[in-house]
Every structure is written in structure tokens, then in C-alpha cells.
C-alpha positions as CSV (number, residue, x, y, z in Angstrom):
1,M,0.0,0.0,0.0
2,I,2.8,2.4,0.9
3,E,4.6,1.7,-2.4
4,Q,1.4,2.3,-4.3
5,L,0.9,5.7,-2.6
6,R,4.6,6.5,-3.2
7,R,4.0,6.1,-7.0
8,E,0.5,7.8,-7.2
9,R,0.7,10.5,-4.6
10,P,4.3,11.0,-3.5
11,K,3.4,14.1,-1.4
12,D,1.1,12.2,0.9
13,I,3.7,9.6,2.2
14,G,4.0,11.3,5.6
15,K,0.2,11.3,6.1
16,A,-0.1,7.7,5.0
17,C,2.7,6.7,7.5
18,R,0.9,8.5,10.4
19,L,-2.4,6.7,9.5
20,L,-0.7,3.3,9.4
21,K,1.4,4.2,12.5
22,L,4.6,3.4,10.7
23,S,7.9,5.2,11.0
24,R,8.8,7.1,7.8
25,S,12.5,6.3,8.3
26,S,11.7,2.5,8.1
27,L,10.7,3.0,4.4
28,V,14.2,4.1,3.4
29,Y,16.2,2.0,5.8
30,Q,18.7,-0.4,4.2
31,S,20.6,-2.9,6.3
32,I,24.4,-2.6,6.2
33,R,24.9,-6.2,7.5
34,S,26.5,-8.5,4.9
35,D,26.0,-12.2,4.7
36,V,28.7,-12.8,2.0
37,V,31.1,-14.6,4.3
38,I,28.4,-16.9,5.7
39,T,27.1,-17.6,2.2
40,Q,30.6,-18.6,1.0
41,E,31.0,-20.9,4.0
42,L,27.6,-22.5,3.3
43,E,28.3,-23.0,-0.4
44,K,31.6,-24.7,0.5
45,F,29.8,-26.9,3.1
46,A,27.1,-27.9,0.7
47,K,29.7,-28.9,-1.9
48,D,31.9,-30.9,0.5
49,H,29.2,-32.5,2.6
50,P,25.9,-32.7,0.6
51,V,24.2,-35.2,2.9
52,E,24.7,-33.3,6.2
53,G,22.1,-31.0,7.6
54,F,22.0,-27.6,9.3
55,W,23.2,-28.5,12.8
56,K,26.2,-30.4,11.4
57,C,27.1,-27.2,9.4
58,Y,26.6,-25.0,12.5
59,H,28.9,-27.2,14.7
60,R,31.5,-27.4,11.9
61,L,31.7,-23.6,11.7
62,R,31.8,-23.2,15.4
63,D,34.5,-25.8,15.9
64,G,36.5,-24.2,13.1
65,G,36.5,-20.9,14.9
66,T,33.7,-19.0,13.1
67,V,31.4,-17.3,15.6
68,V,27.9,-17.0,14.2
69,N,24.5,-17.0,15.7
70,H,22.5,-20.1,14.8
71,K,19.4,-18.1,14.0
72,R,21.2,-15.9,11.5
73,L,22.9,-18.9,10.0
74,H,19.6,-20.7,9.7
75,R,18.1,-17.7,7.9
76,V,20.8,-17.6,5.3
77,Y,20.7,-21.4,5.1
78,K,17.0,-21.4,4.2
79,Q,17.4,-18.5,1.8
80,M,20.0,-20.5,-0.2
81,G,17.5,-23.5,-0.4
82,L,19.9,-25.9,1.4
83,P,17.5,-27.7,3.9
84,L,17.4,-31.4,3.4
85,R,14.0,-33.0,2.6
86,R,12.6,-34.7,5.6
87,K,11.5,-38.3,5.1
88,V,8.1,-39.2,6.5
89,K,8.6,-41.7,9.4
90,K,6.5,-44.8,9.2
91,R,5.0,-46.0,12.5
92,L,6.4,-49.4,13.2
93,P,4.9,-52.1,15.6
94,A,6.3,-52.3,19.1
95,R,9.4,-54.5,19.3
96,V,11.4,-55.8,22.2
97,K,14.8,-54.0,22.2
98,E,17.9,-54.7,24.1
99,P,19.3,-51.4,25.5
100,L,22.9,-50.4,24.6
101,G,25.0,-49.4,27.5
102,V,26.8,-46.1,27.4
103,Q,30.5,-46.8,27.8
104,G,32.5,-44.8,30.3
105,S,35.9,-45.0,28.7
106,F,37.7,-45.6,25.4
107,T,38.6,-49.1,24.3
108,R,36.1,-50.9,26.4
109,T,33.6,-52.1,23.8
110,W,33.9,-52.2,20.0
111,S,31.2,-52.8,17.4
112,I,32.1,-54.4,14.1
113,D,30.1,-55.2,11.0
114,F,30.5,-55.8,7.2
115,M,29.1,-53.9,4.2
116,S,29.0,-54.8,0.5
117,D,29.1,-52.8,-2.7
118,A,30.2,-53.1,-6.3
119,L,32.6,-51.4,-8.6
120,S,31.6,-49.8,-11.9
121,N,32.3,-53.1,-13.7
122,G,30.0,-55.0,-11.4
123,T,32.8,-56.6,-9.3
124,K,31.7,-56.8,-5.7
125,F,33.8,-55.8,-2.7
126,R,33.3,-55.7,1.0
127,S,34.3,-53.4,3.9
128,F,35.0,-54.5,7.5
129,N,34.0,-51.6,9.8
130,I,35.3,-51.2,13.4
131,I,34.2,-48.4,15.7
132,D,34.5,-47.7,19.4
133,D,31.2,-47.4,21.3
134,Y,32.5,-44.8,23.7
135,N,33.1,-41.9,21.2
136,R,31.9,-43.5,17.8
137,E,35.5,-43.3,16.6
138,V,36.3,-45.3,13.5
139,L,39.2,-47.5,14.4
140,F,39.7,-49.0,11.0
141,L,37.9,-49.8,7.7
142,E,39.4,-52.8,5.9
143,I,38.3,-53.0,2.2
144,D,38.9,-56.0,-0.1
145,Y,37.2,-58.4,-2.5
146,S,37.1,-61.1,0.1
147,L,37.4,-60.9,3.9
148,K,37.6,-64.2,5.7
149,S,37.8,-65.0,9.4
150,S,41.6,-65.2,9.4
151,R,41.8,-61.7,7.9
152,V,39.3,-60.3,10.4
153,I,41.4,-61.7,13.3
154,W,44.6,-60.3,11.7
155,V,43.0,-56.8,11.7
156,L,41.7,-57.1,15.3
157,K,45.1,-58.2,16.6
158,H,46.8,-55.2,15.2
159,L,44.1,-52.9,16.5
160,I,44.6,-54.3,19.9
161,N,48.3,-53.6,19.7
162,R,47.6,-50.0,18.7
163,Y,44.6,-49.1,21.0
164,G,44.6,-51.7,23.7
165,K,42.4,-54.7,24.4
166,P,38.6,-54.2,24.7
167,E,36.5,-56.1,27.2
168,K,34.0,-57.1,24.6
169,I,33.2,-56.9,20.9
170,R,29.6,-56.5,19.7
171,I,28.9,-58.5,16.5
172,D,26.1,-60.1,14.5
173,N,25.8,-63.7,13.5
174,G,27.7,-63.5,10.2
175,P,29.8,-66.5,9.1
176,E,33.1,-64.7,9.7
177,F,32.2,-64.2,13.4
178,V,30.6,-67.6,14.3
179,A,33.5,-69.6,12.8
180,K,35.5,-71.8,15.2
181,L,38.7,-69.8,14.4
182,A,37.1,-66.5,15.7
183,Q,35.7,-68.2,18.8
184,A,39.0,-69.8,19.6
185,W,40.8,-66.5,19.2
186,S,38.4,-64.6,21.5
187,S,38.8,-67.3,24.2
188,A,42.6,-67.1,24.0
189,A,42.6,-63.3,24.1
190,E,40.0,-63.2,26.9
191,I,37.7,-61.0,24.9
192,E,33.9,-61.5,25.1
193,L,32.2,-61.7,21.7
194,K,28.7,-60.2,22.3
195,Y,26.4,-61.7,19.7
196,I,23.2,-60.0,19.0
197,E,19.9,-61.8,18.4
198,P,19.3,-63.0,14.8
199,G,17.2,-60.4,12.9
200,K,17.8,-57.7,15.6
201,P,20.2,-55.1,14.0
202,T,19.0,-52.5,16.5
203,Q,20.9,-54.3,19.2
204,N,24.1,-53.2,17.3
205,A,22.8,-49.7,16.7
206,Y,26.1,-47.9,16.9
207,I,27.7,-49.6,14.0
208,E,24.4,-49.7,12.0
209,R,24.2,-45.9,12.3
210,F,27.8,-45.6,11.2
211,N,27.0,-47.9,8.2
212,K,24.3,-45.5,7.1
213,T,26.6,-42.5,7.3
214,Y,29.4,-44.3,5.4
215,M,26.9,-45.5,2.8
216,Q,25.5,-42.0,2.2
217,G,28.9,-40.2,2.3
218,I,31.0,-42.7,0.2
219,L,29.4,-45.8,-1.3
220,D,26.3,-44.0,-2.7
221,A,28.1,-40.8,-3.6
222,Y,30.8,-42.2,-5.9
223,L,31.3,-44.6,-8.7
224,F,34.5,-46.5,-8.3
225,D,36.6,-48.2,-10.9
226,N,39.0,-50.1,-8.6
227,L,39.7,-50.8,-5.0
228,D,42.5,-48.2,-4.8
229,E,39.9,-45.5,-5.4
230,V,37.7,-46.8,-2.7
231,R,40.5,-47.0,-0.2
232,E,41.9,-43.5,-1.0
233,I,38.5,-41.7,-0.8
234,T,37.5,-43.7,2.3
235,A,40.8,-42.8,4.1
236,E,40.1,-39.1,3.5
237,W,36.5,-39.4,4.7
238,V,37.5,-41.4,7.8
239,T,40.0,-38.6,8.8
240,D,37.3,-36.0,8.4
241,Y,34.8,-38.2,10.3
242,N,37.2,-38.7,13.3
243,V,38.9,-35.4,13.5
244,V,36.5,-32.7,12.2
245,R,32.9,-33.9,11.7
246,P,30.7,-33.0,14.7
247,H,28.5,-35.7,16.3
248,D,25.2,-34.9,17.9
249,A,25.7,-37.6,20.5
250,L,29.1,-36.0,21.5
251,G,27.7,-32.5,22.0
252,G,28.8,-31.3,18.6
253,L,32.4,-32.5,19.0
254,S,34.3,-34.8,16.8
255,P,35.3,-38.3,18.2
256,K,38.9,-37.4,18.7
257,M,38.0,-34.0,20.3
258,Y,35.7,-35.9,22.7
259,R,38.4,-38.5,23.5
260,E,41.2,-36.0,23.9
261,N,39.1,-33.9,26.3
262,D,38.4,-36.9,28.5
263,Q,41.3,-39.4,28.7
264,P,44.6,-40.4,26.9
265,L,45.0,-43.2,24.4
266,L,46.0,-46.7,25.6
267,G,48.3,-49.1,23.9
268,L,50.8,-48.6,21.1
269,R,50.6,-45.8,18.5
270,S,53.0,-47.1,15.9
271,A,51.2,-50.3,14.8
272,T,49.3,-50.4,11.5
273,A,46.1,-52.3,10.7
274,T,46.7,-52.5,7.0
275,P,47.7,-56.2,6.2
276,P,49.2,-57.1,2.8
277,L,47.0,-59.3,0.6
278,N,46.9,-63.0,1.6
279,S,49.1,-62.3,4.6
280,A,46.4,-63.5,7.0
281,S,45.9,-66.8,5.2
282,K,49.7,-67.4,5.1
283,E,50.0,-66.7,8.8
284,V,47.2,-69.2,9.6
285,R,48.7,-71.8,7.2
286,T,52.1,-71.5,8.8
287,K,50.6,-72.0,12.3
288,Q,48.8,-75.1,11.1
289,Q,51.9,-76.6,9.6
290,S,54.0,-75.9,12.7
291,T,51.4,-77.5,15.1
292,P,52.1,-81.3,15.6
293,K,49.2,-83.6,15.0
294,A,47.9,-85.7,17.9
295,Y,47.6,-89.4,17.2
């Protein structure tokens, strides 16, 4: 209405403002606040992390040293059209759930699981994921075409040398975990293998939640031609996940920030969990040959 009066009867603007109880200065006010810096940060965030939402962006900026009010950031965030589409949640029937205990220290309980995907030529590969339940830190991701029980034990042994021995490891009922070799190793190492109930993935919710994040961020986002590409991009993503990416369950901190603020790392730091191909099977074969048979 004011704009129409301004065009038709410019001399009556003051009278119109008095009738509408508006300040005349508000008609010519122009904000001097600039959102250019925030817009540039949001554009970079949307390009580097397209599947993460507003609060992940907010904590990333805050942890990186950028002081910005969350309401102002959300206003610019919506103006740029960045909000993720919310999926409608379906109401599920009630199920009996086994509660997950919150661990009080690092290297007390690990969760492990497998994932599968395929290269651009159709060749399938698998990933062996290990995280710590205390701070959701990714301890290692082993990627190869085939991962047998001997390879799994090889990786776990080297992780124990690096981080220390956990009290228990939460796993599902996959063939790699129910094999006699895995059970014999856990008994010798005095580590409890905590099997979940068949068909109850929610009892291993920590690793299942991580699997979804890894699937969205890497496996569904890229088309790989070989395993080297998978390992290279995964290594960069894991570094960001552990060191920079904020986690809601950790109060907006990254896993390493959360652990360093609480307690020091146990065990060795120099060991590596990257075994050469076929090294695990050779190690097992050598042990079998050196063990005398009982007659």
C-alpha cells in the first residue's frame, strides 16, 4: 500500500505513515549487514558435505573458529535453499529391544560389521568396519574383495596392539564371526564376543548408524573403478569423520576431540592395521603346519 501511494501521490507519504502508525525512516532503511562470508561458507559446506544438515554445518563452523548466531545462520541457510528434505517416518509395531549401555571410557567395547558394494564393472567388494562405542571413533575400515575369518582376526590383533584390548566386541551372527577360528581367538585373548539376536540389528545400533553415514557419504556418492579409489577416498573421509565432523551424541564435537578432552589413548601408537594381501591366510597356514598332529 505504501509503495502504491509513493507512486501515485508522493506528497502524501507522511500522512499515510501517520495513519498506518509506521515510522517514515523505516521506508528508506537499508541494512548494512553483509552475509557474504556466511554464504561462501555454506556454499563450501554444501559442496563438500551434501548429505549433512543444518546442525552439522553449524557445529563445523563453530568448531572451526567461526562465531555466528545459529538463527542468523539458519536464515541464510533457508534463503539458499539448502535444507534437506525430511523423510516421513512410518509407524512401526512395538518390538522388544535390548538397551545399549553407554561406555565410560575408550577401548572398552567395540562394534564391528560388514558392508557390501560393487565397482563400476560389477565386481563386488566388502568393507570391514570397526568403531569404538565410547566416542563412535572409526578404528579402521578394511576393504577388499574377500574378507575371511583369518583376515578379520589379523586386523583385530593389530588394532589391539595399537589401541589396547577391549573387554567385549559386539557383533552379529555372520559366518566370519561364528567360525571356530574366531571363537578360539576370543577365548585365548579373553575378549567376550557379544552376539546380537538374529534379525535384531538395532541391538548393534552404533555400527548400524555408522554404516548409514558411510553409505551416504561414500558408497552411494561415488562410482569406483577399482579398490584403490575406494581406499583412498575412504581414508580421507575417515580422517574428516574422526577429526572434524561434529557428532550430535558427543555434544557437537568430533570423536577425537571428545576423547582427547576426556582421557589419553591406551596401547601402542605405531602399529598399523593394513595387512598385505593374503598375509592373514599365510599366517594361519604357517601355524597349522608348525602344530604337531595328535595321534
